[in-house]
C-alpha positions as CSV (number, residue, x, y, z in Angstrom):
1,X,-107.2,-124.1,100.8
2,X,-108.4,-122.1,97.7
3,X,-109.4,-119.2,100.0
4,X,-105.9,-119.1,101.5
5,X,-104.2,-119.3,98.1
6,X,-106.4,-116.3,97.1
7,X,-105.4,-114.3,100.1
8,X,-101.7,-115.2,100.2
9,X,-100.8,-115.6,96.5
10,X,-103.6,-113.8,94.6
11,X,-104.6,-117.1,93.0
12,X,-108.1,-116.7,91.6
13,X,-109.1,-118.9,88.7
14,X,-112.5,-117.2,88.3
15,X,-110.9,-113.8,88.0
16,X,-108.4,-115.3,85.5
17,X,-111.2,-116.6,83.3
18,X,-112.7,-113.1,83.3
19,X,-109.4,-111.6,82.3
20,X,-109.1,-114.1,79.5
21,X,-112.6,-113.4,78.2
22,X,-111.9,-109.7,78.2
23,X,-108.5,-110.2,76.6
24,X,-110.2,-112.1,73.7
25,X,-112.5,-109.1,73.1
26,X,-109.6,-106.6,73.2
27,X,-107.7,-108.8,70.7
28,X,-110.6,-108.9,68.3
29,X,-110.6,-105.1,68.3
30,X,-106.9,-105.1,67.5
31,X,-106.0,-103.8,70.9
32,X,-103.2,-106.2,71.3
33,X,-101.3,-104.5,74.1
34,X,-104.4,-104.4,76.3
35,X,-105.1,-108.1,75.5
36,X,-101.5,-109.0,76.4
37,X,-101.8,-107.2,79.8
38,X,-105.0,-109.1,80.5
39,X,-103.5,-112.4,79.7
40,X,-100.4,-111.7,81.8
41,X,-102.7,-110.9,84.7
42,X,-104.7,-114.1,84.0
43,X,-101.4,-116.1,84.3
44,X,-100.7,-114.5,87.7
45,X,-104.3,-115.3,88.9
46,X,-104.1,-118.9,87.6
47,X,-100.6,-120.1,86.8
48,X,-101.9,-123.5,85.6
49,X,-104.3,-122.0,83.1
50,X,-103.2,-123.2,79.7
51,X,-105.5,-120.9,77.8
52,X,-104.0,-117.8,79.4
53,X,-100.6,-118.9,78.2
54,X,-101.8,-119.9,74.8
55,X,-103.7,-116.7,74.2
56,X,-100.6,-114.7,75.4
57,X,-98.6,-116.5,72.7
58,X,-101.3,-115.9,70.1
59,X,-101.6,-112.1,70.8
60,X,-97.8,-111.8,70.8
61,X,-97.9,-113.5,67.4
62,X,-100.5,-110.9,66.2
63,X,-98.2,-108.1,67.5
64,X,-95.2,-109.7,65.8
65,X,-97.0,-110.0,62.4
66,X,-98.1,-106.3,62.7
67,X,-94.5,-105.2,63.2
68,X,-92.4,-107.9,61.5
69,X,-91.4,-105.7,58.5
70,X,-89.9,-103.1,60.8
71,X,-87.9,-105.6,62.9
72,X,-84.3,-106.7,62.3
73,X,-83.7,-110.4,61.7
74,X,-82.3,-110.7,65.2
75,X,-85.3,-109.1,66.8
76,X,-87.6,-111.3,64.8
77,X,-85.8,-114.5,65.9
78,X,-85.9,-113.3,69.6
79,X,-89.6,-112.6,69.5
80,X,-90.4,-115.8,67.7
81,X,-88.4,-117.8,70.2
82,X,-90.4,-116.1,73.1
83,X,-93.6,-117.2,71.4
84,X,-92.2,-120.7,70.8
85,X,-91.5,-121.0,74.5
86,X,-94.9,-119.8,75.5
87,X,-96.5,-122.4,73.2
88,X,-94.4,-125.2,74.6
89,X,-95.4,-124.0,78.1
90,X,-99.1,-124.0,77.2
91,X,-99.0,-127.4,75.7
92,X,-97.2,-128.8,78.7
93,X,-100.2,-127.7,80.7
94,X,-102.7,-129.1,78.2
95,X,-101.6,-131.3,75.3
96,X,-105.1,-131.2,73.7
97,X,-104.9,-127.6,72.5
98,X,-105.1,-128.0,68.8
99,X,-104.6,-124.3,68.2
100,X,-101.4,-124.5,70.2
101,X,-99.9,-127.3,68.1
102,X,-101.0,-125.5,64.9
103,X,-99.3,-122.2,65.9
104,X,-96.3,-124.0,67.3
105,X,-95.8,-125.7,63.9
106,X,-95.8,-122.4,62.1
107,X,-93.4,-120.7,64.6
108,X,-91.1,-123.7,64.7
109,X,-90.9,-123.7,60.9
110,X,-90.0,-120.0,60.9
111,X,-87.3,-120.7,63.4
112,X,-86.0,-123.5,61.1
113,X,-86.8,-126.1,63.8
114,X,-88.2,-128.4,61.2
115,X,-88.4,-131.6,63.2
116,X,-90.5,-129.8,65.9
117,X,-92.7,-128.2,63.3
118,X,-93.4,-131.6,61.7
119,X,-94.3,-133.1,65.1
120,X,-96.5,-130.1,66.0
121,X,-98.5,-130.2,62.7
122,X,-98.9,-134.0,63.1
123,X,-100.2,-133.6,66.7
124,X,-102.6,-130.9,65.6
125,X,-104.1,-133.2,62.9
126,X,-104.3,-136.1,65.3
127,X,-106.2,-134.0,67.9
128,X,-108.3,-132.0,65.5
129,X,-112.1,-132.6,65.3
130,X,-113.5,-133.7,62.0
131,X,-114.9,-130.3,61.3
132,X,-111.8,-128.3,62.5
133,X,-111.7,-125.3,60.1
134,X,-107.9,-125.3,59.6
135,X,-107.3,-128.9,58.7
136,X,-106.4,-128.2,55.0
137,X,-104.0,-125.5,56.0
138,X,-102.2,-127.8,58.5
139,X,-102.1,-130.6,55.9
140,X,-100.4,-128.3,53.4
141,X,-98.0,-127.0,56.0
142,X,-97.1,-130.5,57.0
143,X,-96.5,-131.5,53.4
144,X,-94.2,-128.5,53.0
145,X,-92.2,-129.1,56.2
146,X,-91.8,-132.8,55.9
147,X,-89.0,-132.7,53.2
148,X,-87.1,-130.2,55.4
149,X,-87.5,-132.5,58.4
150,X,-86.3,-135.4,56.3
151,X,-83.2,-133.4,55.4
152,X,-82.4,-132.7,59.1
153,X,-82.7,-136.4,59.8
154,X,-80.2,-137.1,57.0
155,X,-77.7,-134.7,58.6
156,X,-78.2,-136.2,62.0
157,X,-77.6,-139.7,60.5
158,X,-74.0,-138.7,59.9
159,X,-73.3,-138.4,63.6
160,X,-75.0,-141.7,64.3
161,X,-72.9,-143.4,61.6
162,X,-69.7,-141.8,62.9
163,X,-70.5,-143.0,66.5
164,X,-71.3,-146.6,65.3
165,X,-68.2,-148.8,65.2
166,X,-70.2,-151.4,63.4
167,X,-71.2,-149.2,60.5
168,X,-70.2,-150.7,57.2
169,X,-68.7,-148.8,54.2
170,X,-72.1,-149.2,52.6
171,X,-73.8,-147.5,55.6
172,X,-71.3,-144.7,55.5
173,X,-71.6,-144.2,51.7
174,X,-75.4,-144.1,51.9
175,X,-75.3,-141.5,54.7
176,X,-72.8,-139.4,52.8
177,X,-74.8,-139.6,49.5
178,X,-77.9,-138.4,51.4
179,X,-75.9,-135.6,53.1
180,X,-74.1,-134.3,50.0
181,X,-77.4,-133.9,48.1
182,X,-78.4,-131.3,50.8
183,X,-75.3,-129.1,50.3
184,X,-76.0,-125.7,48.7
185,X,-74.3,-124.7,45.5
186,X,-71.1,-122.7,46.0
187,X,-72.0,-119.2,47.1
188,X,-75.5,-120.1,48.3
189,X,-76.3,-119.7,52.0
190,X,-77.0,-122.7,54.1
191,X,-80.3,-123.0,55.9
192,X,-79.4,-122.9,59.6
193,X,-82.2,-125.4,60.3
194,X,-80.4,-128.0,58.2
195,X,-77.6,-128.3,60.8
196,X,-75.0,-128.1,58.0
197,X,-72.2,-126.2,59.7
198,X,-68.5,-126.5,59.6
199,X,-68.5,-129.3,62.2
200,X,-70.9,-131.4,60.2
201,X,-69.0,-130.8,57.0
202,X,-65.8,-131.9,58.8
203,X,-67.5,-135.0,60.1
204,X,-68.7,-135.9,56.6
205,X,-65.2,-135.4,55.2
206,X,-63.8,-137.7,57.8
207,X,-66.4,-140.3,56.9
208,X,-65.5,-139.9,53.3
209,X,-61.8,-140.5,54.1
210,X,-62.9,-143.6,56.1
211,X,-64.2,-145.1,52.8
212,X,-61.1,-143.9,50.8
213,X,-63.2,-141.4,48.9
214,X,-60.5,-138.8,48.8
215,X,-62.1,-136.6,46.1
216,X,-65.3,-136.2,48.2
217,X,-63.3,-135.7,51.3
218,X,-61.3,-132.9,49.7
219,X,-64.4,-131.2,48.4
220,X,-66.0,-131.3,51.9
221,X,-62.9,-130.1,53.6
222,X,-62.8,-127.1,51.2
223,X,-66.4,-126.4,52.1
224,X,-65.4,-126.5,55.8
225,X,-62.9,-123.6,55.1
226,X,-65.7,-121.7,53.2
227,X,-67.8,-121.9,56.4
228,X,-64.8,-121.4,58.8
229,X,-61.7,-120.0,57.3
230,X,-59.7,-120.7,60.4
231,X,-60.6,-124.3,60.9
232,X,-57.3,-125.9,61.8
233,X,-58.6,-129.5,61.5
234,X,-59.7,-129.0,57.9
235,X,-56.3,-127.5,56.9
236,X,-54.4,-130.3,58.6
237,X,-56.5,-133.0,56.9
238,X,-56.3,-131.3,53.5
239,X,-52.5,-131.3,53.9
240,X,-52.6,-135.0,54.7
241,X,-54.8,-135.8,51.7
242,X,-52.6,-133.8,49.3
243,X,-49.5,-135.5,50.6
244,X,-51.1,-138.9,50.3
245,X,-52.0,-138.1,46.6
246,X,-48.6,-136.7,45.7
247,X,-49.5,-133.1,45.6
248,X,-46.6,-131.9,47.7
249,X,-47.0,-128.1,46.9
250,X,-50.6,-128.0,48.0
251,X,-49.7,-130.2,51.0
252,X,-47.1,-127.5,52.0
253,X,-49.7,-124.7,51.4
254,X,-52.2,-126.3,53.8
255,X,-49.5,-127.4,56.3
256,X,-48.3,-123.8,56.5
257,X,-51.9,-122.6,56.9
258,X,-52.5,-125.1,59.8
259,X,-49.2,-124.2,61.4
260,X,-50.2,-120.5,61.3
261,X,-53.3,-121.3,63.3
262,X,-51.3,-122.9,66.1
263,X,-47.5,-122.2,65.8
264,X,-46.8,-124.0,69.2
265,X,-48.1,-127.4,68.1
266,X,-45.1,-129.6,67.4
267,X,-47.0,-131.9,65.1
268,X,-48.1,-129.0,62.9
269,X,-44.5,-127.5,62.8
270,X,-43.1,-130.9,62.0
271,X,-45.6,-131.4,59.1
272,X,-44.3,-128.2,57.5
273,X,-40.8,-129.6,57.8
274,X,-41.8,-132.9,56.2
275,X,-43.4,-131.1,53.3
276,X,-40.2,-129.1,52.7
277,X,-38.3,-132.4,53.0
278,X,-40.4,-134.0,50.4
279,X,-39.9,-131.1,48.0
280,X,-36.2,-131.3,48.5
281,X,-35.9,-128.0,50.2
282,X,-33.6,-129.2,52.9
283,X,-32.7,-125.9,54.5
284,X,-36.3,-125.0,55.2
285,X,-37.0,-128.6,56.3
286,X,-34.1,-128.4,58.8
287,X,-35.5,-125.1,60.2
288,X,-39.0,-126.4,60.9
289,X,-37.9,-129.9,62.1
290,X,-35.6,-128.1,64.6
291,X,-38.4,-126.0,65.8
292,X,-40.6,-129.1,66.3
293,X,-37.8,-130.8,68.2
294,X,-37.5,-127.8,70.5
295,X,-41.2,-128.1,71.2
296,X,-41.4,-131.9,71.6
297,X,-38.0,-133.5,71.7
298,X,-39.4,-136.9,72.7
299,X,-42.1,-137.1,70.0
300,X,-41.5,-140.2,67.9
301,X,-42.9,-138.5,64.8
302,X,-40.5,-135.5,65.2
303,X,-37.6,-137.9,65.9
304,X,-38.5,-139.9,62.7
305,X,-38.5,-136.7,60.7
306,X,-35.1,-135.7,62.1
307,X,-33.7,-139.1,61.2
308,X,-35.1,-138.8,57.6
309,X,-33.6,-135.4,57.3
310,X,-30.2,-136.7,58.4
311,X,-30.3,-139.5,55.9
312,X,-31.1,-137.1,53.1
313,X,-28.3,-134.7,54.1
314,X,-25.7,-137.5,54.9
315,X,-24.3,-137.6,51.3
316,X,-23.7,-133.9,51.4
317,X,-22.0,-134.1,54.7
318,X,-19.8,-136.9,53.4
319,X,-18.9,-134.9,50.4
């Protein structure tokens, strides 16, 4: 069978081993492109050879380090992601490759994939022989990445709490406390690896509202708008909070902002009308409530707003 594979598919493990050995020598001489070509050929000759894949990842890392200063951030991320995939492929073929786990940890960390980096460094230490020369380096890297991985777990905890109908207010508050500590100061950039994006901030704000922590909810919703200036949900919820707390002018500001994001949403149009109604600006209220009724005549909220408007204008009509 091996003979037929060699004839039909070019499979030749012995030749692959030779290519790998030659590639190692080329890499030692700094001839990375030559080494890369040899490892690629070794992969063709023996697709199951984990060392060929690992060495290809290592030499591409060498090539990356030699050129990193000249690469754009996008190019750096693309090349690191390619190396990351090669390392995962190598380890899928052979989980005992300590060098693979070690390099994967460093690459994952540079890609802000902190949970994967933590696991890779841990696996490397578990598999390493007692006299492995890079143990101290891995221990240090693990110590540095662990707090970052813990932060990611705190962020992920928010989603778990949100999906848990049995979560208590104490559970929610603890998750929020841990999350808020991670937020950067105003104007600082957020580490992409933390998973703190507009959607997570919005989720945190909704959890804060769930515990009636309106101040924290408002702060988080404003941070959503810093991350995503057109986030309709944040604008709508800020309007609701402002109205709840008696700040009708700000409620109108956010209601108008939400309406401008989607002028055909009857609920958003009606909210603007209700804000004007609460401010005693009846002409403006009438205009927006009429628009909402035209969009959704059977909507009970719109109907209720119209009835309230009629009650407020009834004395004027009688006069």
